[in-house]
C-alpha positions, 0 to 999 in steps of 0.5 A: 500499500502506498501510504505516503502518496495517499496521505500526501494527496488527502492532506496536502494536494486536495487542500491545495487545489481548493485553496489555489481556487480560493486564492486565485486572484492573489496568487502571482506566478511571477513571485510564487514560482521562484519562491517554490523553486528556491525551497525545492532546491534547498529541500532536495539538498537537505533530504539527499544529505539526510538520507545518505547520512542515515538520519532518516530513510523511507520504507520501500513498501510505502512509496511509489518509487524513487528518483535520484535516491529519493521517493517520488512523493518527496518531490511532490512534498517539496512543492505542495507543502510550501504551496499549502503554507503560502495558500493558508497565509493568503487565506488567513490574511484575506479573511483578516482584511475582510473583518 
């Protein structure tokens, strides 16, 4: 069973889809893409080092597969979790301005 991808989809990807829709007028690709790219690169380096040094590992039974030594799900995590944080911030900020 691919628990990692299931949890990632339910708790990160689906909420992101909803929040991207809700924040569609406030999200700007011009600033969002570079921010996500920088975080993505930092996360890959951090994860690669941590796995190679044995700080953490991944159960092969719980992942879809690997790419360059990391689970495919990790790459999705590196994009969707920061995006979720940005989306939650924008939603809270928008809600705060409405009151």
